[in-house]
N, CA, C and O atoms as a Tripos MOL2 file, in Angstrom:
@<TRIPOS>MOLECULE
protein
  240   239    60     0     0
PROTEIN
NO_CHARGES

@<TRIPOS>ATOM
      1 N         -13.0480   11.1590  -10.3540 N.3       1 MET1
      2 CA        -12.2010   10.1860  -11.0120 C.3       1 MET1
      3 C         -12.1890    8.8920  -10.1950 C.2       1 MET1
      4 O         -11.9690    8.9270   -8.9840 O.2       1 MET1
      5 N         -12.4160    7.7860  -10.8330 N.am      2 ALA2
      6 CA        -12.4380    6.4900  -10.1660 C.3       2 ALA2
      7 C         -11.0430    6.1170   -9.6860 C.2       2 ALA2
      8 O         -10.0420    6.4220  -10.3350 O.2       2 ALA2
      9 N         -10.9970    5.4630   -8.5560 N.am      3 LYS3
     10 CA         -9.7390    4.9890   -7.9880 C.3       3 LYS3
     11 C          -9.6490    3.4760   -8.1490 C.2       3 LYS3
     12 O         -10.6460    2.7980   -8.3940 O.2       3 LYS3
     13 N          -8.4430    2.9740   -8.0060 N.am      4 TYR4
     14 CA         -8.1810    1.5500   -8.1580 C.3       4 TYR4
     15 C          -7.6680    0.9950   -6.8400 C.2       4 TYR4
     16 O          -7.0060    1.6830   -6.0630 O.2       4 TYR4
     17 N          -7.9910   -0.2620   -6.6150 N.am      5 TYR5
     18 CA         -7.6200   -0.9340   -5.3810 C.3       5 TYR5
     19 C          -7.0340   -2.2990   -5.7080 C.2       5 TYR5
     20 O          -7.3410   -2.8970   -6.7390 O.2       5 TYR5
     21 N          -6.1860   -2.7740   -4.8100 N.am      6 PHE6
     22 CA         -5.6520   -4.1160   -4.9310 C.3       6 PHE6
     23 C          -6.3940   -4.9940   -3.9460 C.2       6 PHE6
     24 O          -6.4240   -4.7010   -2.7510 O.2       6 PHE6
     25 N          -6.9920   -6.0680   -4.4330 N.am      7 ASN7
     26 CA         -7.7140   -7.0030   -3.5850 C.3       7 ASN7
     27 C          -6.7270   -8.0730   -3.1350 C.2       7 ASN7
     28 O          -6.2780   -8.8880   -3.9410 O.2       7 ASN7
     29 N          -6.3880   -8.0710   -1.8420 N.am      8 THR8
     30 CA         -5.3890   -9.0070   -1.3230 C.3       8 THR8
     31 C          -5.9000  -10.4430   -1.2790 C.2       8 THR8
     32 O          -5.1060  -11.3830   -1.2230 O.2       8 THR8
     33 N          -7.1980  -10.6170   -1.3020 N.am      9 LYS9
     34 CA         -7.7680  -11.9660   -1.2770 C.3       9 LYS9
     35 C          -7.6730  -12.6300   -2.6500 C.2       9 LYS9
     36 O          -7.3580  -13.8160   -2.7530 O.2       9 LYS9
     37 N          -7.9470  -11.8590   -3.7040 N.am     10 THR10
     38 CA         -7.9390  -12.4290   -5.0560 C.3      10 THR10
     39 C          -6.6630  -12.1290   -5.8220 C.2      10 THR10
     40 O          -6.3570  -12.8020   -6.8060 O.2      10 THR10
     41 N          -5.9040  -11.1070   -5.3740 N.am     11 GLY11
     42 CA         -4.6970  -10.7050   -6.0910 C.3      11 GLY11
     43 C          -4.9950   -9.8950   -7.3380 C.2      11 GLY11
     44 O          -4.1270   -9.7250   -8.1950 O.2      11 GLY11
     45 N          -6.2220   -9.3920   -7.4460 N.am     12 GLN12
     46 CA         -6.6120   -8.6430   -8.6280 C.3      12 GLN12
     47 C          -6.7960   -7.1650   -8.3210 C.2      12 GLN12
     48 O          -7.0790   -6.7740   -7.1890 O.2      12 GLN12
     49 N          -6.6270   -6.3570   -9.3570 N.am     13 VAL13
     50 CA         -6.8830   -4.9270   -9.2780 C.3      13 VAL13
     51 C          -8.3460   -4.7060   -9.6300 C.2      13 VAL13
     52 O          -8.8550   -5.2560  -10.6070 O.2      13 VAL13
     53 N          -9.0120   -3.8950   -8.8220 N.am     14 VAL14
     54 CA        -10.4150   -3.5850   -9.0850 C.3      14 VAL14
     55 C         -10.6030   -2.0790   -9.1370 C.2      14 VAL14
     56 O          -9.8910   -1.3270   -8.4720 O.2      14 VAL14
     57 N         -11.5620   -1.6530   -9.9280 N.am     15 LYS15
     58 CA        -11.8880   -0.2400  -10.0370 C.3      15 LYS15
     59 C         -13.0300    0.0520   -9.0780 C.2      15 LYS15
     60 O         -14.0380   -0.6560   -9.0590 O.2      15 LYS15
     61 N         -12.8630    1.0950   -8.2880 N.am     16 GLY16
     62 CA        -13.8790    1.4300   -7.3020 C.3      16 GLY16
     63 C         -13.6740    0.6370   -6.0270 C.2      16 GLY16
     64 O         -12.8310   -0.2580   -5.9770 O.2      16 GLY16
     65 N         -14.4390    0.9580   -5.0020 N.am     17 GLY17
     66 CA        -14.2250    0.3380   -3.7030 C.3      17 GLY17
     67 C         -15.4060   -0.4340   -3.2000 C.2      17 GLY17
     68 O         -15.8080   -0.2580   -2.0500 O.2      17 GLY17
     69 N         -15.9800   -1.2870   -4.0220 N.am     18 LEU18
     70 CA        -17.2030   -1.9760   -3.6400 C.3      18 LEU18
     71 C         -16.9640   -3.3530   -3.0410 C.2      18 LEU18
     72 O         -17.7170   -4.2870   -3.3150 O.2      18 LEU18
     73 N         -15.9290   -3.4870   -2.2330 N.am     19 PHE19
     74 CA        -15.7100   -4.7380   -1.5280 C.3      19 PHE19
     75 C         -15.0900   -4.4290   -0.1750 C.2      19 PHE19
     76 O         -14.7030   -3.2910    0.0950 O.2      19 PHE19
     77 N         -15.0000   -5.4210    0.6530 N.am     20 SER20
     78 CA        -14.5940   -5.2600    2.0430 C.3      20 SER20
     79 C         -13.2320   -4.5880    2.2000 C.2      20 SER20
     80 O         -12.2980   -4.8640    1.4480 O.2      20 SER20
     81 N         -13.1380   -3.7130    3.1790 N.am     21 TRP21
     82 CA        -11.8600   -3.0720    3.5030 C.3      21 TRP21
     83 C         -10.8550   -4.0840    4.0210 C.2      21 TRP21
     84 O          -9.6530   -3.8200    3.9930 O.2      21 TRP21
     85 N         -11.3110   -5.2290    4.4910 N.am     22 TRP22
     86 CA        -10.3980   -6.2360    5.0120 C.3      22 TRP22
     87 C          -9.4770   -6.7750    3.9370 C.2      22 TRP22
     88 O          -8.3850   -7.2590    4.2370 O.2      22 TRP22
     89 N          -9.9040   -6.6950    2.6880 N.am     23 ASN23
     90 CA         -9.1390   -7.2570    1.5770 C.3      23 ASN23
     91 C          -8.6990   -6.1920    0.5830 C.2      23 ASN23
     92 O          -8.4080   -6.5130   -0.5700 O.2      23 ASN23
     93 N          -8.6450   -4.9450    0.9970 N.am     24 LYS24
     94 CA         -8.4250   -3.8620    0.0500 C.3      24 LYS24
     95 C          -7.1920   -3.0420    0.4230 C.2      24 LYS24
     96 O          -6.9890   -2.6910    1.5850 O.2      24 LYS24
     97 N          -6.3730   -2.7450   -0.5870 N.am     25 MET25
     98 CA         -5.2600   -1.8060   -0.4320 C.3      25 MET25
     99 C          -5.4790   -0.7010   -1.4470 C.2      25 MET25
    100 O          -5.7760   -0.9700   -2.6110 O.2      25 MET25
    101 N          -5.3350    0.5380   -1.0100 N.am     26 GLY26
    102 CA         -5.5170    1.6500   -1.9190 C.3      26 GLY26
    103 C          -6.1730    2.7980   -1.1910 C.2      26 GLY26
    104 O          -6.2980    2.7590    0.0330 O.2      26 GLY26
    105 N          -6.5820    3.7870   -1.8860 N.am     27 PRO27
    106 CA         -6.7660    3.8610   -3.3350 C.3      27 PRO27
    107 C          -5.4900    4.2670   -4.0680 C.2      27 PRO27
    108 O          -4.5870    4.8850   -3.5040 O.2      27 PRO27
    109 N          -5.4540    3.9000   -5.3320 N.am     28 TYR28
    110 CA         -4.3730    4.2680   -6.2420 C.3      28 TYR28
    111 C          -4.9900    4.9360   -7.4700 C.2      28 TYR28
    112 O          -6.1460    4.6840   -7.8120 O.2      28 TYR28
    113 N          -4.2130    5.7790   -8.1180 N.am     29 ASP29
    114 CA         -4.7200    6.5310   -9.2700 C.3      29 ASP29
    115 C          -4.7880    5.7080  -10.5510 C.2      29 ASP29
    116 O          -5.6060    5.9910  -11.4270 O.2      29 ASP29
    117 N          -3.9370    4.6950  -10.6660 N.am     30 THR30
    118 CA         -3.8990    3.9060  -11.8990 C.3      30 THR30
    119 C          -3.9470    2.4190  -11.5600 C.2      30 THR30
    120 O          -3.5770    2.0260  -10.4530 O.2      30 THR30
    121 N          -4.3940    1.5970  -12.4900 N.am     31 PRO31
    122 CA         -4.3800    0.1650  -12.2330 C.3      31 PRO31
    123 C          -2.9580   -0.3860  -12.1000 C.2      31 PRO31
    124 O          -2.7350   -1.3510  -11.3690 O.2      31 PRO31
    125 N          -2.0050    0.2130  -12.7950 N.am     32 GLN32
    126 CA         -0.6130   -0.2280  -12.7040 C.3      32 GLN32
    127 C          -0.0640    0.0110  -11.2920 C.2      32 GLN32
    128 O           0.6480   -0.8260  -10.7380 O.2      32 GLN32
    129 N          -0.4060    1.1500  -10.7360 N.am     33 GLU33
    130 CA          0.0310    1.4690   -9.3790 C.3      33 GLU33
    131 C          -0.6260    0.5090   -8.3760 C.2      33 GLU33
    132 O           0.0360    0.0360   -7.4520 O.2      33 GLU33
    133 N          -1.8970    0.2250   -8.5500 N.am     34 ALA34
    134 CA         -2.6040   -0.7040   -7.6610 C.3      34 ALA34
    135 C          -1.9970   -2.1030   -7.7420 C.2      34 ALA34
    136 O          -1.9220   -2.8070   -6.7350 O.2      34 ALA34
    137 N          -1.5680   -2.5020   -8.9220 N.am     35 ALA35
    138 CA         -0.9580   -3.8170   -9.0990 C.3      35 ALA35
    139 C           0.3440   -3.9360   -8.3130 C.2      35 ALA35
    140 O           0.7590   -5.0400   -7.9610 O.2      35 ALA35
    141 N           0.9840   -2.8090   -8.0380 N.am     36 ARG36
    142 CA          2.2350   -2.7850   -7.2700 C.3      36 ARG36
    143 C           1.9980   -2.5270   -5.7840 C.2      36 ARG36
    144 O           2.9410   -2.2070   -5.0600 O.2      36 ARG36
    145 N           0.7690   -2.6600   -5.3200 N.am     37 ALA37
    146 CA          0.4030   -2.2990   -3.9460 C.3      37 ALA37
    147 C           1.2890   -2.9830   -2.9030 C.2      37 ALA37
    148 O           1.7350   -2.3340   -1.9570 O.2      37 ALA37
    149 N           1.5440   -4.2600   -3.0590 N.am     38 LEU38
    150 CA          2.3660   -4.9680   -2.0700 C.3      38 LEU38
    151 C           3.8010   -4.4650   -2.0840 C.2      38 LEU38
    152 O           4.4160   -4.3310   -1.0260 O.2      38 LEU38
    153 N           4.3450   -4.1840   -3.2650 N.am     39 ASP39
    154 CA          5.7070   -3.6330   -3.3540 C.3      39 ASP39
    155 C           5.7710   -2.2460   -2.7430 C.2      39 ASP39
    156 O           6.7200   -1.9230   -2.0290 O.2      39 ASP39
    157 N           4.7710   -1.4250   -3.0180 N.am     40 ILE40
    158 CA          4.7190   -0.0670   -2.4640 C.3      40 ILE40
    159 C           4.6560   -0.1340   -0.9390 C.2      40 ILE40
    160 O           5.3710    0.6000   -0.2560 O.2      40 ILE40
    161 N           3.8090   -1.0060   -0.4060 N.am     41 ALA41
    162 CA          3.6960   -1.1500    1.0440 C.3      41 ALA41
    163 C           5.0160   -1.6210    1.6470 C.2      41 ALA41
    164 O           5.4320   -1.1300    2.6970 O.2      41 ALA41
    165 N           5.6670   -2.5630    0.9900 N.am     42 ARG42
    166 CA          6.9580   -3.0810    1.4680 C.3      42 ARG42
    167 C           8.0040   -1.9590    1.5030 C.2      42 ARG42
    168 O           8.7490   -1.8370    2.4760 O.2      42 ARG42
    169 N           8.0620   -1.1440    0.4510 N.am     43 GLN43
    170 CA          9.0240   -0.0410    0.3870 C.3      43 GLN43
    171 C           8.7410    0.9980    1.4660 C.2      43 GLN43
    172 O           9.6670    1.5040    2.1010 O.2      43 GLN43
    173 N           7.4730    1.3160    1.6740 N.am     44 ARG44
    174 CA          7.1160    2.3010    2.7060 C.3      44 ARG44
    175 C           7.4610    1.7850    4.1000 C.2      44 ARG44
    176 O           7.9500    2.5390    4.9410 O.2      44 ARG44
    177 N           7.2090    0.5150    4.3410 N.am     45 THR45
    178 CA          7.5310   -0.0730    5.6360 C.3      45 THR45
    179 C           9.0330   -0.0330    5.8780 C.2      45 THR45
    180 O           9.4830    0.2940    6.9770 O.2      45 THR45
    181 N           9.8040   -0.3640    4.8560 N.am     46 GLN46
    182 CA         11.2550   -0.3280    4.9860 C.3      46 GLN46
    183 C          11.7380    1.0930    5.2810 C.2      46 GLN46
    184 O          12.6070    1.2840    6.1310 O.2      46 GLN46
    185 N          11.1870    2.0850    4.5900 N.am     47 ALA47
    186 CA         11.5760    3.4760    4.8240 C.3      47 ALA47
    187 C          11.2120    3.9060    6.2410 C.2      47 ALA47
    188 O          12.0040    4.5790    6.9020 O.2      47 ALA47
    189 N          10.0340    3.5310    6.7140 N.am     48 TRP48
    190 CA          9.6330    3.8730    8.0830 C.3      48 TRP48
    191 C          10.5440    3.2070    9.1010 C.2      48 TRP48
    192 O          10.9260    3.8230   10.0960 O.2      48 TRP48
    193 N          10.8960    1.9410    8.8530 N.am     49 ASP49
    194 CA         11.8050    1.2440    9.7590 C.3      49 ASP49
    195 C          13.1590    1.9340    9.8240 C.2      49 ASP49
    196 O          13.7400    2.0610   10.9030 O.2      49 ASP49
    197 N          13.6680    2.3800    8.6810 N.am     50 GLU50
    198 CA         14.9470    3.0850    8.6510 C.3      50 GLU50
    199 C          14.8600    4.4100    9.3940 C.2      50 GLU50
    200 O          15.7890    4.7820   10.1120 O.2      50 GLU50
    201 N          13.7520    5.1240    9.2270 N.am     51 GLN51
    202 CA         13.5720    6.3870    9.9430 C.3      51 GLN51
    203 C          13.4950    6.1540   11.4430 C.2      51 GLN51
    204 O          14.0420    6.9320   12.2240 O.2      51 GLN51
    205 N          12.8220    5.0910   11.8470 N.am     52 THR52
    206 CA         12.7140    4.7620   13.2660 C.3      52 THR52
    207 C          14.0910    4.4520   13.8370 C.2      52 THR52
    208 O          14.4290    4.9140   14.9270 O.2      52 THR52
    209 N          14.8840    3.6780   13.1120 N.am     53 GLU53
    210 CA         16.2360    3.3560   13.5720 C.3      53 GLU53
    211 C          17.0780    4.6190   13.7210 C.2      53 GLU53
    212 O          17.8040    4.7740   14.7040 O.2      53 GLU53
    213 N          16.9820    5.5230   12.7430 N.am     54 GLU54
    214 CA         17.7380    6.7790   12.8140 C.3      54 GLU54
    215 C          17.2990    7.5980   14.0210 C.2      54 GLU54
    216 O          18.1320    8.1600   14.7310 O.2      54 GLU54
    217 N          15.9950    7.6650   14.2530 N.am     55 PHE55
    218 CA         15.4680    8.4200   15.3840 C.3      55 PHE55
    219 C          15.9600    7.8270   16.6940 C.2      55 PHE55
    220 O          16.3930    8.5460   17.5940 O.2      55 PHE55
    221 N          15.8880    6.5090   16.7880 N.am     56 GLU56
    222 CA         16.3270    5.8530   18.0260 C.3      56 GLU56
    223 C          17.8250    6.0030   18.2310 C.2      56 GLU56
    224 O          18.2710    6.1460   19.3690 O.2      56 GLU56
    225 N          18.6140    5.9740   17.1670 N.am     57 ASP57
    226 CA         20.0640    6.1700   17.2820 C.3      57 ASP57
    227 C          20.3990    7.5880   17.7180 C.2      57 ASP57
    228 O          21.3740    7.7930   18.4420 O.2      57 ASP57
    229 N          19.6190    8.5590   17.2970 N.am     58 ASN58
    230 CA         19.8780    9.9580   17.6350 C.3      58 ASN58
    231 C          19.2850   10.3370   18.9870 C.2      58 ASN58
    232 O          19.5460   11.4330   19.4840 O.2      58 ASN58
    233 N          18.5090    9.4710   19.5810 N.am     59 ASP59
    234 CA         17.8400    9.7580   20.8560 C.3      59 ASP59
    235 C          18.7650    9.5710   22.0450 C.2      59 ASP59
    236 O          18.4360    9.9830   23.1570 O.2      59 ASP59
    237 N          19.9060    8.9590   21.8270 N.am     60 ASP60
    238 CA         20.8220    8.6780   22.9370 C.3      60 ASP60
    239 C          21.4730    9.8980   23.4850 C.2      60 ASP60
    240 O          22.2660    9.8070   24.4220 O.2      60 ASP60
@<TRIPOS>BOND
     1     1     2 1
     2     2     3 1
     3     3     4 2
     4     3     5 am
     5     5     6 1
     6     6     7 1
     7     7     8 2
     8     7     9 am
     9     9    10 1
    10    10    11 1
    11    11    12 2
    12    11    13 am
    13    13    14 1
    14    14    15 1
    15    15    16 2
    16    15    17 am
    17    17    18 1
    18    18    19 1
    19    19    20 2
    20    19    21 am
    21    21    22 1
    22    22    23 1
    23    23    24 2
    24    23    25 am
    25    25    26 1
    26    26    27 1
    27    27    28 2
    28    27    29 am
    29    29    30 1
    30    30    31 1
    31    31    32 2
    32    31    33 am
    33    33    34 1
    34    34    35 1
    35    35    36 2
    36    35    37 am
    37    37    38 1
    38    38    39 1
    39    39    40 2
    40    39    41 am
    41    41    42 1
    42    42    43 1
    43    43    44 2
    44    43    45 am
    45    45    46 1
    46    46    47 1
    47    47    48 2
    48    47    49 am
    49    49    50 1
    50    50    51 1
    51    51    52 2
    52    51    53 am
    53    53    54 1
    54    54    55 1
    55    55    56 2
    56    55    57 am
    57    57    58 1
    58    58    59 1
    59    59    60 2
    60    59    61 am
    61    61    62 1
    62    62    63 1
    63    63    64 2
    64    63    65 am
    65    65    66 1
    66    66    67 1
    67    67    68 2
    68    67    69 am
    69    69    70 1
    70    70    71 1
    71    71    72 2
    72    71    73 am
    73    73    74 1
    74    74    75 1
    75    75    76 2
    76    75    77 am
    77    77    78 1
    78    78    79 1
    79    79    80 2
    80    79    81 am
    81    81    82 1
    82    82    83 1
    83    83    84 2
    84    83    85 am
    85    85    86 1
    86    86    87 1
    87    87    88 2
    88    87    89 am
    89    89    90 1
    90    90    91 1
    91    91    92 2
    92    91    93 am
    93    93    94 1
    94    94    95 1
    95    95    96 2
    96    95    97 am
    97    97    98 1
    98    98    99 1
    99    99   100 2
   100    99   101 am
   101   101   102 1
   102   102   103 1
   103   103   104 2
   104   103   105 am
   105   105   106 1
   106   106   107 1
   107   107   108 2
   108   107   109 am
   109   109   110 1
   110   110   111 1
   111   111   112 2
   112   111   113 am
   113   113   114 1
   114   114   115 1
   115   115   116 2
   116   115   117 am
   117   117   118 1
   118   118   119 1
   119   119   120 2
   120   119   121 am
   121   121   122 1
   122   122   123 1
   123   123   124 2
   124   123   125 am
   125   125   126 1
   126   126   127 1
   127   127   128 2
   128   127   129 am
   129   129   130 1
   130   130   131 1
   131   131   132 2
   132   131   133 am
   133   133   134 1
   134   134   135 1
   135   135   136 2
   136   135   137 am
   137   137   138 1
   138   138   139 1
   139   139   140 2
   140   139   141 am
   141   141   142 1
   142   142   143 1
   143   143   144 2
   144   143   145 am
   145   145   146 1
   146   146   147 1
   147   147   148 2
   148   147   149 am
   149   149   150 1
   150   150   151 1
   151   151   152 2
   152   151   153 am
   153   153   154 1
   154   154   155 1
   155   155   156 2
   156   155   157 am
   157   157   158 1
   158   158   159 1
   159   159   160 2
   160   159   161 am
   161   161   162 1
   162   162   163 1
   163   163   164 2
   164   163   165 am
   165   165   166 1
   166   166   167 1
   167   167   168 2
   168   167   169 am
   169   169   170 1
   170   170   171 1
   171   171   172 2
   172   171   173 am
   173   173   174 1
   174   174   175 1
   175   175   176 2
   176   175   177 am
   177   177   178 1
   178   178   179 1
   179   179   180 2
   180   179   181 am
   181   181   182 1
   182   182   183 1
   183   183   184 2
   184   183   185 am
   185   185   186 1
   186   186   187 1
   187   187   188 2
   188   187   189 am
   189   189   190 1
   190   190   191 1
   191   191   192 2
   192   191   193 am
   193   193   194 1
   194   194   195 1
   195   195   196 2
   196   195   197 am
   197   197   198 1
   198   198   199 1
   199   199   200 2
   200   199   201 am
   201   201   202 1
   202   202   203 1
   203   203   204 2
   204   203   205 am
   205   205   206 1
   206   206   207 1
   207   207   208 2
   208   207   209 am
   209   209   210 1
   210   210   211 1
   211   211   212 2
   212   211   213 am
   213   213   214 1
   214   214   215 1
   215   215   216 2
   216   215   217 am
   217   217   218 1
   218   218   219 1
   219   219   220 2
   220   219   221 am
   221   221   222 1
   222   222   223 1
   223   223   224 2
   224   223   225 am
   225   225   226 1
   226   226   227 1
   227   227   228 2
   228   227   229 am
   229   229   230 1
   230   230   231 1
   231   231   232 2
   232   231   233 am
   233   233   234 1
   234   234   235 1
   235   235   236 2
   236   235   237 am
   237   237   238 1
   238   238   239 1
   239   239   240 2
@<TRIPOS>SUBSTRUCTURE
     1 MET1         2 RESIDUE 1 A MET
     2 ALA2         6 RESIDUE 1 A ALA
     3 LYS3        10 RESIDUE 1 A LYS
     4 TYR4        14 RESIDUE 1 A TYR
     5 TYR5        18 RESIDUE 1 A TYR
     6 PHE6        22 RESIDUE 1 A PHE
     7 ASN7        26 RESIDUE 1 A ASN
     8 THR8        30 RESIDUE 1 A THR
     9 LYS9        34 RESIDUE 1 A LYS
    10 THR10       38 RESIDUE 1 A THR
    11 GLY11       42 RESIDUE 1 A GLY
    12 GLN12       46 RESIDUE 1 A GLN
    13 VAL13       50 RESIDUE 1 A VAL
    14 VAL14       54 RESIDUE 1 A VAL
    15 LYS15       58 RESIDUE 1 A LYS
    16 GLY16       62 RESIDUE 1 A GLY
    17 GLY17       66 RESIDUE 1 A GLY
    18 LEU18       70 RESIDUE 1 A LEU
    19 PHE19       74 RESIDUE 1 A PHE
    20 SER20       78 RESIDUE 1 A SER
    21 TRP21       82 RESIDUE 1 A TRP
    22 TRP22       86 RESIDUE 1 A TRP
    23 ASN23       90 RESIDUE 1 A ASN
    24 LYS24       94 RESIDUE 1 A LYS
    25 MET25       98 RESIDUE 1 A MET
    26 GLY26      102 RESIDUE 1 A GLY
    27 PRO27      106 RESIDUE 1 A PRO
    28 TYR28      110 RESIDUE 1 A TYR
    29 ASP29      114 RESIDUE 1 A ASP
    30 THR30      118 RESIDUE 1 A THR
    31 PRO31      122 RESIDUE 1 A PRO
    32 GLN32      126 RESIDUE 1 A GLN
    33 GLU33      130 RESIDUE 1 A GLU
    34 ALA34      134 RESIDUE 1 A ALA
    35 ALA35      138 RESIDUE 1 A ALA
    36 ARG36      142 RESIDUE 1 A ARG
    37 ALA37      146 RESIDUE 1 A ALA
    38 LEU38      150 RESIDUE 1 A LEU
    39 ASP39      154 RESIDUE 1 A ASP
    40 ILE40      158 RESIDUE 1 A ILE
    41 ALA41      162 RESIDUE 1 A ALA
    42 ARG42      166 RESIDUE 1 A ARG
    43 GLN43      170 RESIDUE 1 A GLN
    44 ARG44      174 RESIDUE 1 A ARG
    45 THR45      178 RESIDUE 1 A THR
    46 GLN46      182 RESIDUE 1 A GLN
    47 ALA47      186 RESIDUE 1 A ALA
    48 TRP48      190 RESIDUE 1 A TRP
    49 ASP49      194 RESIDUE 1 A ASP
    50 GLU50      198 RESIDUE 1 A GLU
    51 GLN51      202 RESIDUE 1 A GLN
    52 THR52      206 RESIDUE 1 A THR
    53 GLU53      210 RESIDUE 1 A GLU
    54 GLU54      214 RESIDUE 1 A GLU
    55 PHE55      218 RESIDUE 1 A PHE
    56 GLU56      222 RESIDUE 1 A GLU
    57 ASP57      226 RESIDUE 1 A ASP
    58 ASN58      230 RESIDUE 1 A ASN
    59 ASP59      234 RESIDUE 1 A ASP
    60 ASP60      238 RESIDUE 1 A ASP
């Protein structure tokens, strides 16, 4: 099954991975999911930051 990627250089969703990894986010199962790549990354980063804060607070 083909995967979809978000090209950070062009802002477009592409099918398959035939371009540089420097400009690629993914893979995603659907083009809709790939289109949300920046939002997904932002949400994951926020969740990781919250987990890190909890870990550091409990480390005392």
